[in-house]
N, C-alpha and C positions, 0 to 999 in steps of 0.2 A: 507669481514668483515663488511662493511657499511650496507649491506643488512641484515645481521644477527642482527646487533644492532638495525636497524629500526624495524624489526619484533618483537624483544624482547621488545622494548619500547611500541609497540602496546599492547602486552600482559600485560605489567606493567600498562598501562592506565586502562585496564579493572579491574585488581586486586585492584588498589588503589581506583577507584571509587566505587567498591563493598564494601570495608571495611571502607571507609571514606565518609562523606556526602559532596561530591564535585561533581558538575555537570561534567559528563563525557565529554561533548563537550568542556567545558572550559579547562579541563585537556588535551584533545587531541589537542587543539589549541596551548597550551603552548608546548606540545611535538613536534608539527609540527615546531614550531619556533626553539626549541632547536636542534632537529635532523636535520632540514633543514640547519641551519646556521653552526652548529659544525660538523656534520657528512657528509652531502652532499655538504656543502659550497656553498649554493645558497642564494640569497638575499630574503628579505621578499616579494617583489613583485612576485617572482616566486612561493613562498609558497602560496600566496593568489590567484594565478591563479587557484588553486584547490578548492577554496571556491565555493560551489554549489549555485551560484547566482539564477539559474532557480528554484532550489528546494526551496530556501528561499522565492522567490516570490510566488511560488505555495502554500506553507504552510501559509504564511501571508495572501495572497489574499483569499484563500478558507476559512480559519477559520474566517477571518474578515467578509466575506459575510454571512456566516452562523451564526455568532454572531448576525448580524443585523436581519437575518431571525428568529432567536429564540426570539429576543427582541420584534419583532412586531407580533409574533404569527403564522408566516407562517409555521414554522417547525411543530407546533402543528397541524395545519390544514392538512399538508401533512401526518403526522402520522395517524391521525384519518381517512383520506381518504383511507390510506393503510389498516387499520383495516376493514373498511367497504368492501373494494374490496376483501379481502380474507374471508369475511363472518364469521369473528371471529376465523378463523383457524390461530391463531398467530404462531403456530408451523411450518406453511408453509412459513412464511415470510422470514426467513434466506435462505431457498432454492430458493425463488423467487429472492432474491438479488444476489445469486450465478448465477442463470440463466441469469439475466439481464446483469450482468458484463461479463459473458462468451459470450453472444450474441454480445455485443457492441465491445469487443476486437476482436472477431472472424471476424467482418466486417472490421477490419483494424484500429480501434482506438488504440492509445497508452495506455498501461496498466495504468500508473499513472493518465492519464486524466480521464479514466473511474472511477477509485477509488476516485479521487478527487471530482467527481460529486456525486457519489452514497454514499460514506462512511458517509458524514455528516448526510444525512437523515436516513441511516440505523442505525447509532449509536444513533441518537436521538430517533428513534423508540425503540431501545433496552433499553434506559434509562427509557422511559415512561412506557413500558410494561414489565419491570422486566425480560428482556432477558439478559443473561450474555454478557457483551460487547465483550469478547474474541470470543464468538460464532459468533456474528454478524460480527465482524471484520475479522475473518478467512474466513467466507463465502464470503465476498466481495472480499478479496484479492485473495483467491484461485479461485474464479469465473473469475476474471480478468486474472489470469494465465492460466486457462483452455482453454480460447478462443484464447490466443495470438499466439498459434502455428498452427492456421489454415493456409491453403495455402495462404490466403491473410492477415493473421495477421502479426503484426510487427516482432515478434520473428520467426514465420514460414518463412517469406520472407528472413530474414537475414540468417537463418540456411540453407535453401534450396539453396539459391544463392551461398553461399560459397561452398557448396558441388558440385554444378554444375560447377562453375568456375574452380574447381580443378579436374574435371573429375572423381569424386568419386560417387559411387552409392547412390541414395537417394530415400526415399519413403515419400513424403509429407503427404499422407493419414495416413500411419503408425505412423509418427511422431506426427500428430495431435491427433489421437486416444490414443496413449500411454500417451502423456502429459496430455490430458484431463482426462483420467482415473486416473492418479496419483494425479492430483489436486482434483478430486472428492473424492478419498479415504481419503486424508488429511482432506477435508471438512467434510466428514462423521465422521471421528475420533473426530474432534473438536465438531461436533454436539452432539455426545454421551457424550463426556468428560465434556462439559460445559452446561448441562441441557436440551438437546434436548428431552429426554424422559419425563422430568417434563413438558416441554411445551406441549407435546402431551396430557399428563394427565390433563392439565389445559383447555383443549378444551371447555368443557361445560361452565365454568365460563366466558371464554373470549367471547362466543357468547352472553351471557347476557350483557357484556360490550358493544358490538357492538349495541345491542338494545338500550342501554342508550345513546350511541353516536348518533344514528339515531334520537331518541327523541329530543336530544339537538339541532341537526342541523335543526330539523323541527320546532323549536320554543318552545320546552318543557323545560326540565331541562337545567339549565345553567352550563357549564363546565368552570372551572377556567383555564384561558390561561396564556400566558407569555408575553402579549403585554405591551407596555409602551407608555406613552404619553396620550393625551386626545382623546376621541372618535371622535371629530370633525375632527381630522387629520387622522382618519381611522386606528390608530395603536394600541390603548391600552385600558385603563380602561374606563368603562362607568361611568355615574354620580353616580351610586350606589356603585362604588368602586369595581365592579366585572369585570374582563376582559371579552371581547366578547368571546363567545364560538367558538370552532375551526371550526364550520360549516359556520361561517360568512366570506365571501370573500369581505372585504372592499377594498378601492382603494389601500391602502399601500400593502396589501397582494397580490393583483392582479399584481401590478407592480413588487413586489418581485418575484412572480412566473414567470413573463415575463422575469425578469433578469436571473433567474436560467435556464429557457429554452434557453435563448440567450447564456448562458455559455455553455450548453450542445451542442447546434447547432454550435457555433463557434469553440469549441474544437474538436468535432467529425466529423463535415462535412467540415468546412472551415480551419481546422488545425491551428486555432489561439492558441496562448500561453494561457494555462489554468490560470496561475497565474495573468498575466496582464489583462486578460479578467475578471476574478473574481474581481480584484481590481477596474477595471473600473466600473463594475456594482455596487460594494459596495460604491464607492465614489458618484456615481449618486444618489443612494438611500439616502445616508447621506445628500446630498445637498437638496433633495426634502423633506425628513422627518427627520430633525435634532433631534427632540425630542426622537424618538425611537432609535437613534444612540448613545445616551449617554452610555458610558461604553463599547461600542463594541470593541474599540481598546484594552482595558484592557483584554478582553477575548481571544485575540490572544494567541496562545500557545507559548509564548516567550521562556520558558524553553526548550520545545521540539525543537524549532528552533535552539537554541544554541547547544543543544546536537547533533542534526543531522549534523548541519553545521560544528562542530568541528571534528567529526569522519570522515565525508566524506572528509574534507580538508586533514586530515592526510593520509587517504587511497590514495587520489589523488596524494599526494607527493610521496608515494611509487610507484604508477604507472608511474609518470613522471620520476622518477629516475630508472626506469626499474627493480625495485625489484620484481614486479610480473612476468615480463618476465624471470628474473633470476630463479625464482621458476620453471617456465615452462621448461626452458632449463635444469635445474637439473633433472627434471622428464624424459625428453627426453633421458637422458643418463643412465637411469635405465635399467639394462640388462634383466629384466623379463617383457615381454610384458603385461601380465595381471596385474601385479603390477603397471606398468607405466600407464595403462588405468585407474586403480582405483585412482591413485594420480591425474591424470588430472581431474577426476570428483570431487575429494575432493577439489582441488584448485578452481575449478569453483564454488563450493558451498560456500567456505569460503570467497572468494573475492566478490562474488555476494551479500552475506549477508550484505556487507558494501558499495557496489558500484552499478553501473548501470548494470542490467542484460543484457541490450542491448549491452553495451560495452564489457562485458565479453564474450558473444556469438560471437561478432565480432572479439575478440582478441584470445580467446583460441582455437576456431575451426581452424583458420589458423595456429596457433602455433602447433597444433597437426597434421597438414597435412603431414609433412614428416614422422611422426610416422605411420599415417594411410596408407600412400602409400606403406609401406613395406608389408602390407597384413598380418601382424602378429595377428591382431585382426580384427573383423568384423567392417567395417567403419560405417555402418548404426546403428548397435547396440551401438557403442561407442558414436555416436552423439546423439542418443535418450537418453542414460544415462546421457550425459553431459547436455543436454537440461533440463532434469528433475532435475538434481542436482542443476543447476544454477538458476532455476525459482521458485521452491517450497519455497526457502528461502526468497522470497520477503515479507513474513510475518515478517521478522526481523524488529525491530523498527529503524534500521539504514538504511534501504532501503526506497525509496520514498513511496511505498505502505504501509509498516508497519508504517512509520512515520505519514502518514495521518490518519491511524486508531487511533494511540495514541493521536494525536493532536485533534481529534474530539470526543474523549471520554469525558464523564462528568468530570469536574475539580476534584471532589472528588474521582473519579475512575481512574484518569490518571496515577498515580504512580503504581497502581495495574496492570493496563493494560500494562504499559511499562515493568514491571517486568515479567509478564506472556509471553508477546510477545518475550522478550529477551530469556527467558528459552526455550520456544517452538521453537523459531527461531534457537537457538544454537543446540537444540536436532535434529531438522530437518536437520541442516547443517551437522551433523555427520551421522545420520541414513540414510538419503536419498541417498547419494553416495554409501553406502554399498549395499542397496537394489537394486538400479538402476544397479549397477555393476553386482550383482548376477543374476538379471533378464534379462538384455539386452546384457551384454558383455560376461560373462562366457559361457552361453549356446550356443551363436552364434559363439564362437571363438575356441572352443575345438573340 
């Protein structure tokens, strides 16, 4: 009964926050307190054990650092450099972001680390060049998912190791190809749905824009930037009141670029914590260039931090009280093997949309082992279907990757991006398990 009540309250949180103007995270924290103390009879310290401290630091650190980079014009410089690099073919930039994220995670980087580094630049590019933020955000998130199931990717290592340890057949190459293709299809759908064809049609005018940028960086036309502070400190406006153009790499921007490179190197090569590394770089830049740091803390996406923190805390309470395992056990007792396989995929998608994909893969696959050992369904097909179902929903605004996209959207677009990512995330949460089950479980098991 306690598990049913807890799940019903989670549904109620979504309903209330949809019809009333209350932050969903604040409502979820209250729900965690009420359900935790009255239903599960745990104290508040145990409830707070589920607060995503690492995600909090990531969101605060990354958005703080890139707020500084926007203030001093570094983001503008990066965006214009990207335009020049693609020779005005702005329509290719979202796919370039997809490819970069896929390559980084395929080499073993943690998916949220790759998104945390690339999403701020990608979303800034989208704002400047009128690319739909949902398009750019989806390309980044799905790119990170696409590479994560490589034989040396985090998700791939977890999945393949669990299969090997339990003596079940596995195909690392097939797992990687299947999940990559699924992520690419979702990215292509997003590309078409959110203005990709219009970007292609804009090709000629964008090439003119690149020419203008080239003239500016060569000392011709001046482009208005977003720097702040005085030019003597290398950060902001010149004596004429016009910000230095994006082609100018002054000392502040050089050090900011060095800090961003250090963040990428530390997270992807030395496995340093993304959030704390970003905070360290941000604090150092603030100490060196205090003028351009004014207002940066206010630009941290505090509303998003509260929302994600509250929801994840509540879901963690359900996990700690074995509500998720209760769902899995209930599925295991279903008498129809194919239906049980579908329910496993559906549970993976639902829980992963609000929690760690890594944790779900590590928990649900072992949970399904007794069921797989019976041979009633094809083990390889079910694991591939579960992997796809659990990972494509990372675009949900309640997962780390989706939260980073929302947090790095322009302030005036953030509510729209949150609403769209939630609708698309919930749609993918329902549709993906059905399609994955039909493609990988049913044909291989009958």
